[in-house]
TORMI-201398 format. One record per atom (N, C-alpha, C, CB): x, y, z; residue number from 1; residue in one letter. Coordinates in steps of 0.1 Angstrom, whole numbers, plus 5000, padded with zeros to 4 digits. Glycine has a CB too. Example, Ala and Ser with C-alpha at 12.3 -4.5 7.8 and 13.67 -1.06 7.14 Angstrom:
<atoms>
[[5132; 4943; 5078]; 1; "A"]
[[5123; 4955; 5078]; 1; "A"]
[[5132; 4967; 5078]; 1; "A"]
[[5113; 4955; 5090]; 1; "A"]
[[5128; 4978; 5071]; 2; "S"]
[[5137; 4989; 5071]; 2; "S"]
[[5129; 5000; 5079]; 2; "S"]
[[5141; 4994; 5057]; 2; "S"]
</atoms>
This chain:
<atoms>
[[5266; 9480; 0424]; 1; "M"]
[[5265; 9493; 0432]; 1; "M"]
[[5251; 9492; 0439]; 1; "M"]
[[5265; 9505; 0422]; 1; "M"]
[[5251; 9497; 0451]; 2; "K"]
[[5239; 9498; 0459]; 2; "K"]
[[5235; 9512; 0460]; 2; "K"]
[[5241; 9492; 0474]; 2; "K"]
[[5222; 9515; 0456]; 3; "I"]
[[5218; 9529; 0455]; 3; "I"]
[[5205; 9530; 0464]; 3; "I"]
[[5215; 9533; 0440]; 3; "I"]
[[5205; 9541; 0472]; 4; "A"]
[[5193; 9544; 0480]; 4; "A"]
[[5187; 9556; 0474]; 4; "A"]
[[5197; 9548; 0495]; 4; "A"]
[[5173; 9556; 0472]; 5; "I"]
[[5166; 9566; 0466]; 5; "I"]
[[5154; 9570; 0474]; 5; "I"]
[[5162; 9563; 0452]; 5; "I"]
[[5151; 9583; 0475]; 6; "G"]
[[5139; 9587; 0482]; 6; "G"]
[[5134; 9601; 0477]; 6; "G"]
[[5142; 9588; 0497]; 6; "G"]
[[5122; 9604; 0481]; 7; "C"]
[[5117; 9617; 0476]; 7; "C"]
[[5105; 9621; 0485]; 7; "C"]
[[5112; 9616; 0461]; 7; "C"]
[[5100; 9633; 0483]; 8; "D"]
[[5087; 9637; 0489]; 8; "D"]
[[5076; 9633; 0480]; 8; "D"]
[[5087; 9652; 0493]; 8; "D"]
[[5063; 9634; 0484]; 9; "P"]
[[5052; 9631; 0475]; 9; "P"]
[[5052; 9638; 0462]; 9; "P"]
[[5039; 9633; 0483]; 9; "P"]
[[5056; 9650; 0462]; 10; "N"]
[[5056; 9658; 0449]; 10; "N"]
[[5065; 9652; 0439]; 10; "N"]
[[5061; 9672; 0452]; 10; "N"]
[[5075; 9644; 0443]; 11; "A"]
[[5085; 9639; 0433]; 11; "A"]
[[5083; 9624; 0431]; 11; "A"]
[[5099; 9641; 0438]; 11; "A"]
[[5072; 9618; 0435]; 12; "Q"]
[[5069; 9604; 0433]; 12; "Q"]
[[5071; 9599; 0419]; 12; "Q"]
[[5055; 9600; 0438]; 12; "Q"]
[[5064; 9606; 0410]; 13; "E"]
[[5065; 9602; 0396]; 13; "E"]
[[5079; 9603; 0390]; 13; "E"]
[[5056; 9611; 0387]; 13; "E"]
[[5086; 9614; 0394]; 14; "A"]
[[5100; 9615; 0389]; 14; "A"]
[[5109; 9604; 0395]; 14; "A"]
[[5106; 9629; 0394]; 14; "A"]
[[5107; 9600; 0407]; 15; "K"]
[[5114; 9589; 0413]; 15; "K"]
[[5111; 9576; 0406]; 15; "K"]
[[5111; 9588; 0428]; 15; "K"]
[[5099; 9573; 0404]; 16; "E"]
[[5095; 9561; 0397]; 16; "E"]
[[5102; 9560; 0383]; 16; "E"]
[[5080; 9560; 0396]; 16; "E"]
[[5102; 9571; 0376]; 17; "E"]
[[5108; 9571; 0363]; 17; "E"]
[[5123; 9569; 0364]; 17; "E"]
[[5106; 9585; 0356]; 17; "E"]
[[5130; 9575; 0374]; 18; "L"]
[[5144; 9573; 0376]; 18; "L"]
[[5147; 9558; 0380]; 18; "L"]
[[5149; 9582; 0386]; 18; "L"]
[[5139; 9552; 0388]; 19; "V"]
[[5141; 9538; 0392]; 19; "V"]
[[5141; 9529; 0380]; 19; "V"]
[[5131; 9534; 0403]; 19; "V"]
[[5131; 9532; 0372]; 20; "K"]
[[5129; 9524; 0360]; 20; "K"]
[[5142; 9525; 0351]; 20; "K"]
[[5116; 9528; 0352]; 20; "K"]
[[5146; 9538; 0349]; 21; "F"]
[[5158; 9541; 0341]; 21; "F"]
[[5170; 9534; 0347]; 21; "F"]
[[5160; 9556; 0340]; 21; "F"]
[[5172; 9534; 0360]; 22; "M"]
[[5184; 9528; 0366]; 22; "M"]
[[5184; 9513; 0365]; 22; "M"]
[[5185; 9533; 0380]; 22; "M"]
[[5172; 9507; 0366]; 23; "E"]
[[5170; 9493; 0365]; 23; "E"]
[[5174; 9489; 0350]; 23; "E"]
[[5156; 9488; 0369]; 23; "E"]
[[5168; 9496; 0341]; 24; "E"]
[[5171; 9493; 0327]; 24; "E"]
[[5186; 9494; 0323]; 24; "E"]
[[5163; 9502; 0318]; 24; "E"]
[[5193; 9503; 0330]; 25; "K"]
[[5207; 9505; 0327]; 25; "K"]
[[5216; 9495; 0335]; 25; "K"]
[[5211; 9520; 0331]; 25; "K"]
[[5210; 9488; 0344]; 26; "G"]
[[5217; 9478; 0352]; 26; "G"]
[[5226; 9484; 0362]; 26; "G"]
[[5224; 9469; 0343]; 26; "G"]
[[5222; 9495; 0369]; 27; "Y"]
[[5231; 9501; 0379]; 27; "Y"]
[[5233; 9493; 0392]; 27; "Y"]
[[5226; 9515; 0382]; 27; "Y"]
[[5225; 9483; 0394]; 28; "G"]
[[5227; 9475; 0406]; 28; "G"]
[[5214; 9475; 0414]; 28; "G"]
[[5238; 9480; 0414]; 28; "G"]
[[5217; 9473; 0427]; 29; "E"]
[[5206; 9472; 0437]; 29; "E"]
[[5201; 9485; 0441]; 29; "E"]
[[5210; 9464; 0449]; 29; "E"]
[[5188; 9488; 0439]; 30; "I"]
[[5182; 9501; 0442]; 30; "I"]
[[5171; 9498; 0453]; 30; "I"]
[[5175; 9507; 0429]; 30; "I"]
[[5173; 9506; 0464]; 31; "T"]
[[5163; 9505; 0475]; 31; "T"]
[[5156; 9518; 0476]; 31; "T"]
[[5171; 9502; 0488]; 31; "T"]
[[5143; 9517; 0475]; 32; "D"]
[[5134; 9529; 0476]; 32; "D"]
[[5131; 9532; 0491]; 32; "D"]
[[5121; 9526; 0468]; 32; "D"]
[[5135; 9543; 0495]; 33; "F"]
[[5132; 9547; 0509]; 33; "F"]
[[5119; 9554; 0511]; 33; "F"]
[[5143; 9556; 0514]; 33; "F"]
[[5111; 9554; 0500]; 34; "G"]
[[5097; 9560; 0501]; 34; "G"]
[[5095; 9574; 0496]; 34; "G"]
[[5093; 9559; 0515]; 34; "G"]
[[5083; 9577; 0496]; 35; "S"]
[[5078; 9591; 0492]; 35; "S"]
[[5066; 9595; 0498]; 35; "S"]
[[5076; 9590; 0477]; 35; "S"]
[[5061; 9588; 0508]; 36; "E"]
[[5048; 9591; 0514]; 36; "E"]
[[5049; 9603; 0524]; 36; "E"]
[[5043; 9579; 0522]; 36; "E"]
[[5060; 9605; 0531]; 37; "D"]
[[5061; 9615; 0541]; 37; "D"]
[[5062; 9629; 0534]; 37; "D"]
[[5074; 9613; 0550]; 37; "D"]
[[5052; 9638; 0537]; 38; "P"]
[[5053; 9651; 0531]; 38; "P"]
[[5064; 9660; 0537]; 38; "P"]
[[5040; 9658; 0534]; 38; "P"]
[[5071; 9656; 0547]; 39; "I"]
[[5082; 9663; 0553]; 39; "I"]
[[5095; 9657; 0546]; 39; "I"]
[[5083; 9662; 0568]; 39; "I"]
[[5100; 9663; 0536]; 40; "Y"]
[[5111; 9658; 0528]; 40; "Y"]
[[5123; 9655; 0536]; 40; "Y"]
[[5114; 9667; 0516]; 40; "Y"]
[[5124; 9663; 0547]; 41; "A"]
[[5136; 9661; 0556]; 41; "A"]
[[5137; 9647; 0561]; 41; "A"]
[[5136; 9671; 0567]; 41; "A"]
[[5126; 9641; 0564]; 42; "N"]
[[5126; 9628; 0570]; 42; "N"]
[[5132; 9617; 0561]; 42; "N"]
[[5112; 9623; 0574]; 42; "N"]
[[5128; 9617; 0548]; 43; "V"]
[[5134; 9607; 0539]; 43; "V"]
[[5148; 9611; 0536]; 43; "V"]
[[5125; 9606; 0526]; 43; "V"]
[[5151; 9624; 0535]; 44; "A"]
[[5165; 9628; 0532]; 44; "A"]
[[5174; 9623; 0543]; 44; "A"]
[[5166; 9643; 0531]; 44; "A"]
[[5170; 9624; 0555]; 45; "I"]
[[5178; 9620; 0566]; 45; "I"]
[[5181; 9605; 0566]; 45; "I"]
[[5172; 9624; 0580]; 45; "I"]
[[5170; 9597; 0563]; 46; "K"]
[[5171; 9583; 0562]; 46; "K"]
[[5181; 9578; 0551]; 46; "K"]
[[5157; 9576; 0559]; 46; "K"]
[[5180; 9584; 0539]; 47; "V"]
[[5189; 9581; 0528]; 47; "V"]
[[5203; 9585; 0532]; 47; "V"]
[[5184; 9588; 0515]; 47; "V"]
[[5205; 9597; 0537]; 48; "A"]
[[5218; 9603; 0540]; 48; "A"]
[[5225; 9594; 0551]; 48; "A"]
[[5217; 9617; 0545]; 48; "A"]
[[5217; 9590; 0561]; 49; "E"]
[[5223; 9582; 0572]; 49; "E"]
[[5227; 9568; 0566]; 49; "E"]
[[5213; 9580; 0583]; 49; "E"]
[[5219; 9562; 0557]; 50; "A"]
[[5223; 9549; 0551]; 50; "A"]
[[5235; 9550; 0542]; 50; "A"]
[[5211; 9544; 0543]; 50; "A"]
[[5236; 9561; 0535]; 51; "V"]
[[5248; 9563; 0526]; 51; "V"]
[[5260; 9566; 0535]; 51; "V"]
[[5246; 9575; 0516]; 51; "V"]
[[5259; 9575; 0545]; 52; "A"]
[[5270; 9578; 0553]; 52; "A"]
[[5275; 9566; 0561]; 52; "A"]
[[5266; 9589; 0563]; 52; "A"]
[[5266; 9557; 0564]; 53; "A"]
[[5270; 9544; 0571]; 53; "A"]
[[5276; 9534; 0562]; 53; "A"]
[[5258; 9539; 0578]; 53; "A"]
[[5277; 9538; 0549]; 54; "K"]
[[5282; 9529; 0538]; 54; "K"]
[[5274; 9516; 0536]; 54; "K"]
[[5296; 9525; 0542]; 54; "K"]
[[5261; 9517; 0540]; 55; "E"]
[[5252; 9506; 0536]; 55; "E"]
[[5249; 9507; 0521]; 55; "E"]
[[5239; 9507; 0545]; 55; "E"]
[[5250; 9519; 0516]; 56; "Y"]
[[5248; 9521; 0501]; 56; "Y"]
[[5259; 9529; 0496]; 56; "Y"]
[[5234; 9529; 0499]; 56; "Y"]
[[5262; 9527; 0483]; 57; "D"]
[[5273; 9534; 0476]; 57; "D"]
[[5270; 9548; 0473]; 57; "D"]
[[5277; 9526; 0464]; 57; "D"]
[[5257; 9550; 0469]; 58; "R"]
[[5253; 9563; 0465]; 58; "R"]
[[5238; 9565; 0469]; 58; "R"]
[[5254; 9565; 0449]; 58; "R"]
[[5234; 9578; 0470]; 59; "G"]
[[5220; 9581; 0472]; 59; "G"]
[[5215; 9591; 0462]; 59; "G"]
[[5219; 9587; 0486]; 59; "G"]
[[5202; 9590; 0460]; 60; "I"]
[[5195; 9600; 0451]; 60; "I"]
[[5183; 9605; 0459]; 60; "I"]
[[5192; 9594; 0437]; 60; "I"]
[[5182; 9618; 0460]; 61; "L"]
[[5171; 9624; 0466]; 61; "L"]
[[5164; 9634; 0457]; 61; "L"]
[[5175; 9631; 0479]; 61; "L"]
[[5151; 9635; 0458]; 62; "I"]
[[5143; 9643; 0449]; 62; "I"]
[[5132; 9650; 0457]; 62; "I"]
[[5137; 9636; 0437]; 62; "I"]
[[5131; 9663; 0455]; 63; "C"]
[[5119; 9671; 0460]; 63; "C"]
[[5116; 9681; 0449]; 63; "C"]
[[5122; 9678; 0474]; 63; "C"]
[[5107; 9690; 0452]; 64; "G"]
[[5103; 9700; 0441]; 64; "G"]
[[5115; 9706; 0434]; 64; "G"]
[[5095; 9710; 0447]; 64; "G"]
[[5124; 9712; 0442]; 65; "T"]
[[5136; 9718; 0436]; 65; "T"]
[[5149; 9711; 0438]; 65; "T"]
[[5137; 9732; 0442]; 65; "T"]
[[5149; 9702; 0448]; 66; "G"]
[[5161; 9695; 0452]; 66; "G"]
[[5169; 9702; 0463]; 66; "G"]
[[5170; 9693; 0440]; 66; "G"]
[[5165; 9715; 0465]; 67; "I"]
[[5172; 9723; 0475]; 67; "I"]
[[5170; 9718; 0489]; 67; "I"]
[[5168; 9737; 0474]; 67; "I"]
[[5158; 9715; 0493]; 68; "G"]
[[5155; 9711; 0506]; 68; "G"]
[[5161; 9698; 0510]; 68; "G"]
[[5140; 9710; 0508]; 68; "G"]
[[5161; 9688; 0501]; 69; "V"]
[[5167; 9675; 0504]; 69; "V"]
[[5182; 9677; 0505]; 69; "V"]
[[5163; 9665; 0494]; 69; "V"]
[[5188; 9686; 0497]; 70; "S"]
[[5202; 9688; 0497]; 70; "S"]
[[5207; 9694; 0510]; 70; "S"]
[[5206; 9697; 0485]; 70; "S"]
[[5200; 9704; 0514]; 71; "I"]
[[5203; 9710; 0527]; 71; "I"]
[[5202; 9700; 0538]; 71; "I"]
[[5194; 9723; 0530]; 71; "I"]
[[5191; 9693; 0538]; 72; "T"]
[[5189; 9683; 0549]; 72; "T"]
[[5200; 9672; 0549]; 72; "T"]
[[5175; 9677; 0548]; 72; "T"]
[[5202; 9666; 0537]; 73; "A"]
[[5212; 9655; 0537]; 73; "A"]
[[5226; 9660; 0541]; 73; "A"]
[[5213; 9650; 0522]; 73; "A"]
[[5229; 9672; 0538]; 74; "N"]
[[5243; 9677; 0542]; 74; "N"]
[[5244; 9679; 0557]; 74; "N"]
[[5246; 9689; 0535]; 74; "N"]
[[5234; 9678; 0565]; 75; "K"]
[[5234; 9679; 0579]; 75; "K"]
[[5239; 9666; 0585]; 75; "K"]
[[5221; 9682; 0585]; 75; "K"]
[[5239; 9655; 0578]; 76; "V"]
[[5243; 9642; 0583]; 76; "V"]
[[5258; 9640; 0581]; 76; "V"]
[[5235; 9630; 0575]; 76; "V"]
[[5265; 9637; 0592]; 77; "K"]
[[5279; 9635; 0591]; 77; "K"]
[[5282; 9624; 0581]; 77; "K"]
[[5285; 9632; 0605]; 77; "K"]
[[5291; 9626; 0572]; 78; "G"]
[[5295; 9616; 0562]; 78; "G"]
[[5287; 9616; 0550]; 78; "G"]
[[5294; 9603; 0569]; 78; "G"]
[[5276; 9624; 0549]; 79; "A"]
[[5268; 9625; 0537]; 79; "A"]
[[5273; 9638; 0530]; 79; "A"]
[[5253; 9626; 0541]; 79; "A"]
[[5276; 9636; 0517]; 80; "Y"]
[[5280; 9647; 0509]; 80; "Y"]
[[5271; 9649; 0497]; 80; "Y"]
[[5295; 9645; 0505]; 80; "Y"]
[[5261; 9657; 0498]; 81; "A"]
[[5250; 9658; 0489]; 81; "A"]
[[5253; 9670; 0479]; 81; "A"]
[[5237; 9659; 0495]; 81; "A"]
[[5251; 9668; 0466]; 82; "A"]
[[5252; 9678; 0456]; 82; "A"]
[[5239; 9680; 0449]; 82; "A"]
[[5264; 9674; 0446]; 82; "A"]
[[5235; 9693; 0449]; 83; "L"]
[[5223; 9696; 0441]; 83; "L"]
[[5228; 9697; 0426]; 83; "L"]
[[5217; 9710; 0445]; 83; "L"]
[[5223; 9689; 0417]; 84; "I"]
[[5227; 9689; 0404]; 84; "I"]
[[5216; 9692; 0394]; 84; "I"]
[[5233; 9675; 0400]; 84; "I"]
[[5219; 9701; 0384]; 85; "S"]
[[5209; 9705; 0374]; 85; "S"]
[[5215; 9705; 0360]; 85; "S"]
[[5203; 9718; 0378]; 85; "S"]
[[5228; 9703; 0359]; 86; "D"]
[[5234; 9702; 0346]; 86; "D"]
[[5245; 9690; 0346]; 86; "D"]
[[5241; 9716; 0342]; 86; "D"]
[[5247; 9685; 0334]; 87; "V"]
[[5256; 9673; 0333]; 87; "V"]
[[5270; 9676; 0338]; 87; "V"]
[[5256; 9668; 0319]; 87; "V"]
[[5275; 9687; 0335]; 88; "Y"]
[[5289; 9690; 0339]; 88; "Y"]
[[5290; 9690; 0354]; 88; "Y"]
[[5294; 9704; 0334]; 88; "Y"]
[[5280; 9696; 0361]; 89; "S"]
[[5281; 9696; 0376]; 89; "S"]
[[5278; 9682; 0382]; 89; "S"]
[[5270; 9706; 0381]; 89; "S"]
[[5270; 9674; 0375]; 90; "A"]
[[5268; 9661; 0380]; 90; "A"]
[[5281; 9653; 0379]; 90; "A"]
[[5257; 9654; 0371]; 90; "A"]
[[5289; 9654; 0368]; 91; "K"]
[[5302; 9648; 0367]; 91; "K"]
[[5311; 9653; 0378]; 91; "K"]
[[5307; 9650; 0353]; 91; "K"]
[[5312; 9666; 0379]; 92; "R"]
[[5322; 9672; 0388]; 92; "R"]
[[5318; 9669; 0403]; 92; "R"]
[[5322; 9687; 0386]; 92; "R"]
[[5305; 9667; 0406]; 93; "A"]
[[5301; 9663; 0419]; 93; "A"]
[[5309; 9650; 0423]; 93; "A"]
[[5286; 9660; 0420]; 93; "A"]
[[5311; 9641; 0414]; 94; "R"]
[[5318; 9629; 0417]; 94; "R"]
[[5333; 9631; 0415]; 94; "R"]
[[5313; 9618; 0408]; 94; "R"]
[[5337; 9636; 0403]; 95; "L"]
[[5351; 9637; 0400]; 95; "L"]
[[5359; 9646; 0409]; 95; "L"]
[[5353; 9641; 0386]; 95; "L"]
[[5354; 9657; 0412]; 96; "S"]
[[5361; 9668; 0420]; 96; "S"]
[[5357; 9668; 0435]; 96; "S"]
[[5359; 9681; 0414]; 96; "S"]
[[5345; 9663; 0438]; 97; "N"]
[[5340; 9665; 0452]; 97; "N"]
[[5337; 9652; 0459]; 97; "N"]
[[5328; 9673; 0452]; 97; "N"]
[[5338; 9641; 0453]; 98; "D"]
[[5335; 9628; 0459]; 98; "D"]
[[5321; 9628; 0466]; 98; "D"]
[[5345; 9624; 0469]; 98; "D"]
[[5311; 9635; 0460]; 99; "A"]
[[5298; 9635; 0465]; 99; "A"]
[[5292; 9621; 0465]; 99; "A"]
[[5289; 9645; 0457]; 99; "A"]
[[5284; 9618; 0475]; 100; "N"]
[[5279; 9604; 0476]; 100; "N"]
[[5263; 9605; 0474]; 100; "N"]
[[5283; 9597; 0489]; 100; "N"]
[[5258; 9616; 0473]; 101; "I"]
[[5243; 9618; 0472]; 101; "I"]
[[5240; 9628; 0461]; 101; "I"]
[[5236; 9622; 0485]; 101; "I"]
[[5232; 9625; 0452]; 102; "A"]
[[5227; 9635; 0441]; 102; "A"]
[[5213; 9640; 0445]; 102; "A"]
[[5227; 9629; 0427]; 102; "A"]
[[5211; 9653; 0445]; 103; "C"]
[[5198; 9658; 0448]; 103; "C"]
[[5193; 9665; 0435]; 103; "C"]
[[5199; 9669; 0460]; 103; "C"]
[[5180; 9662; 0432]; 104; "L"]
[[5174; 9667; 0420]; 104; "L"]
[[5161; 9673; 0422]; 104; "L"]
[[5173; 9656; 0409]; 104; "L"]
[[5156; 9682; 0413]; 105; "G"]
[[5143; 9688; 0414]; 105; "G"]
[[5133; 9682; 0405]; 105; "G"]
[[5144; 9703; 0411]; 105; "G"]
[[5122; 9678; 0410]; 106; "A"]
[[5111; 9672; 0402]; 106; "A"]
[[5104; 9683; 0393]; 106; "A"]
[[5101; 9665; 0410]; 106; "A"]
[[5104; 9695; 0398]; 107; "F"]
[[5097; 9706; 0391]; 107; "F"]
[[5107; 9715; 0383]; 107; "F"]
[[5090; 9715; 0401]; 107; "F"]
[[5120; 9713; 0385]; 108; "T"]
[[5129; 9722; 0378]; 108; "T"]
[[5138; 9715; 0368]; 108; "T"]
[[5139; 9727; 0389]; 108; "T"]
[[5137; 9701; 0367]; 109; "V"]
[[5145; 9694; 0358]; 109; "V"]
[[5136; 9683; 0351]; 109; "V"]
[[5157; 9686; 0365]; 109; "V"]
[[5136; 9683; 0338]; 110; "G"]
[[5128; 9674; 0331]; 110; "G"]
[[5133; 9660; 0332]; 110; "G"]
[[5127; 9678; 0316]; 110; "G"]
[[5124; 9650; 0328]; 111; "N"]
[[5127; 9636; 0329]; 111; "N"]
[[5140; 9632; 0322]; 111; "N"]
[[5116; 9628; 0325]; 111; "N"]
[[5141; 9636; 0309]; 112; "K"]
[[5153; 9632; 0301]; 112; "K"]
[[5166; 9637; 0308]; 112; "K"]
[[5152; 9636; 0287]; 112; "K"]
[[5166; 9650; 0312]; 113; "L"]
[[5177; 9656; 0318]; 113; "L"]
[[5180; 9649; 0331]; 113; "L"]
[[5175; 9671; 0320]; 113; "L"]
[[5170; 9646; 0339]; 114; "R"]
[[5172; 9638; 0352]; 114; "R"]
[[5180; 9625; 0349]; 114; "R"]
[[5159; 9635; 0359]; 114; "R"]
[[5176; 9618; 0339]; 115; "E"]
[[5183; 9606; 0335]; 115; "E"]
[[5197; 9608; 0332]; 115; "E"]
[[5176; 9599; 0323]; 115; "E"]
[[5200; 9619; 0324]; 116; "E"]
[[5214; 9622; 0320]; 116; "E"]
[[5222; 9626; 0333]; 116; "E"]
[[5214; 9634; 0310]; 116; "E"]
[[5216; 9633; 0342]; 117; "L"]
[[5223; 9637; 0354]; 117; "L"]
[[5226; 9625; 0363]; 117; "L"]
[[5214; 9647; 0362]; 117; "L"]
[[5217; 9616; 0365]; 118; "V"]
[[5219; 9604; 0373]; 118; "V"]
[[5229; 9595; 0366]; 118; "V"]
[[5206; 9597; 0375]; 118; "V"]
[[5229; 9594; 0353]; 119; "D"]
[[5239; 9586; 0346]; 119; "D"]
[[5253; 9592; 0348]; 119; "D"]
[[5235; 9586; 0331]; 119; "D"]
[[5254; 9605; 0347]; 120; "A"]
[[5267; 9612; 0349]; 120; "A"]
[[5272; 9610; 0363]; 120; "A"]
[[5266; 9627; 0345]; 120; "A"]
[[5263; 9611; 0373]; 121; "F"]
[[5266; 9609; 0387]; 121; "F"]
[[5270; 9595; 0390]; 121; "F"]
[[5254; 9613; 0396]; 121; "F"]
[[5263; 9585; 0384]; 122; "L"]
[[5266; 9571; 0388]; 122; "L"]
[[5278; 9565; 0380]; 122; "L"]
[[5254; 9563; 0385]; 122; "L"]
[[5282; 9571; 0369]; 123; "T"]
[[5292; 9565; 0361]; 123; "T"]
[[5306; 9572; 0362]; 123; "T"]
[[5288; 9566; 0346]; 123; "T"]
[[5307; 9582; 0371]; 124; "N"]
[[5320; 9589; 0373]; 124; "N"]
[[5324; 9586; 0387]; 124; "N"]
[[5318; 9604; 0371]; 124; "N"]
[[5337; 9585; 0389]; 125; "E"]
[[5343; 9582; 0401]; 125; "E"]
[[5354; 9592; 0405]; 125; "E"]
[[5350; 9568; 0401]; 125; "E"]
[[5355; 9594; 0418]; 126; "F"]
[[5365; 9603; 0424]; 126; "F"]
[[5378; 9596; 0423]; 126; "F"]
[[5362; 9607; 0438]; 126; "F"]
[[5389; 9602; 0418]; 127; "E"]
[[5402; 9596; 0417]; 127; "E"]
[[5411; 9600; 0429]; 127; "E"]
[[5408; 9600; 0404]; 127; "E"]
[[5414; 9591; 0438]; 128; "E"]
[[5422; 9593; 0449]; 128; "E"]
[[5435; 9599; 0444]; 128; "E"]
[[5425; 9580; 0457]; 128; "E"]
[[5440; 9610; 0451]; 129; "G"]
[[5453; 9616; 0447]; 129; "G"]
[[5452; 9626; 0436]; 129; "G"]
[[5462; 9606; 0443]; 129; "G"]
[[5440; 9629; 0431]; 130; "C"]
[[5438; 9639; 0421]; 130; "C"]
[[5440; 9653; 0427]; 130; "C"]
[[5424; 9638; 0414]; 130; "C"]
[[5440; 9663; 0418]; 131; "S"]
[[5442; 9677; 0423]; 131; "S"]
[[5432; 9682; 0432]; 131; "S"]
[[5443; 9686; 0411]; 131; "S"]
[[5420; 9676; 0432]; 132; "S"]
[[5410; 9680; 0442]; 132; "S"]
[[5411; 9673; 0455]; 132; "S"]
[[5396; 9676; 0436]; 132; "S"]
[[5420; 9663; 0457]; 133; "Q"]
[[5421; 9656; 0469]; 133; "Q"]
[[5423; 9665; 0482]; 133; "Q"]
[[5433; 9647; 0468]; 133; "Q"]
[[5431; 9675; 0481]; 134; "P"]
[[5433; 9684; 0493]; 134; "P"]
[[5420; 9691; 0497]; 134; "P"]
[[5443; 9694; 0491]; 134; "P"]
[[5412; 9694; 0487]; 135; "K"]
[[5399; 9701; 0490]; 135; "K"]
[[5389; 9691; 0497]; 135; "K"]
[[5393; 9706; 0477]; 135; "K"]
[[5388; 9679; 0491]; 136; "V"]
[[5380; 9669; 0497]; 136; "V"]
[[5384; 9665; 0511]; 136; "V"]
[[5379; 9656; 0488]; 136; "V"]
[[5397; 9664; 0513]; 137; "D"]
[[5403; 9661; 0526]; 137; "D"]
[[5399; 9671; 0536]; 137; "D"]
[[5418; 9659; 0525]; 137; "D"]
[[5399; 9684; 0532]; 138; "A"]
[[5396; 9695; 0541]; 138; "A"]
[[5382; 9694; 0546]; 138; "A"]
[[5398; 9708; 0534]; 138; "A"]
[[5372; 9692; 0537]; 139; "F"]
[[5358; 9691; 0542]; 139; "F"]
[[5355; 9679; 0550]; 139; "F"]
[[5348; 9693; 0530]; 139; "F"]
[[5362; 9668; 0546]; 140; "I"]
[[5361; 9655; 0554]; 140; "I"]
[[5367; 9657; 0568]; 140; "I"]
[[5367; 9643; 0546]; 140; "I"]
[[5378; 9663; 0569]; 141; "S"]
[[5385; 9666; 0581]; 141; "S"]
[[5376; 9674; 0590]; 141; "S"]
[[5398; 9673; 0579]; 141; "S"]
[[5370; 9685; 0585]; 142; "Y"]
[[5361; 9693; 0592]; 142; "Y"]
[[5349; 9685; 0597]; 142; "Y"]
[[5356; 9705; 0584]; 142; "Y"]
[[5343; 9677; 0588]; 143; "D"]
[[5331; 9669; 0591]; 143; "D"]
[[5335; 9659; 0603]; 143; "D"]
[[5327; 9661; 0579]; 143; "D"]
[[5346; 9653; 0602]; 144; "N"]
[[5350; 9643; 0612]; 144; "N"]
[[5353; 9650; 0626]; 144; "N"]
[[5363; 9636; 0608]; 144; "N"]
[[5357; 9663; 0626]; 145; "A"]
[[5360; 9670; 0638]; 145; "A"]
[[5347; 9674; 0645]; 145; "A"]
[[5369; 9682; 0635]; 145; "A"]
[[5335; 9674; 0639]; 146; "R"]
[[5323; 9678; 0645]; 146; "R"]
[[5318; 9669; 0655]; 146; "R"]
[[5312; 9680; 0634]; 146; "R"]
</atoms>
């Protein structure tokens, strides 16, 4: 799996901890899109564009709350970002919504929970033809018509 990750300067430590966790778990190739830019929108757009272009299988974005990067990433056609803060939602982001980017808060979610959320996001897959397929098809259809 190829994973793109990025954050704003406030989330640098959280990102580094997640990268270490993902490397230890053997999730695949992880590319760091940086954390130097204080404008979180800039890194969120870069990660979202790379994931939407299918250069990466999944993306992970982190800012103080995860809200700003989530809003920004969802502006990119083909990027489907989910703000996750509990394990059930992290699983459903993949299983029911085929989200391709997880957004997390560095100030709102502790390190251990962030690891559990990323683990749930990366280990679950959307099942083509499932009961959620018509819902996913609807938002993809709208996205493609823009």
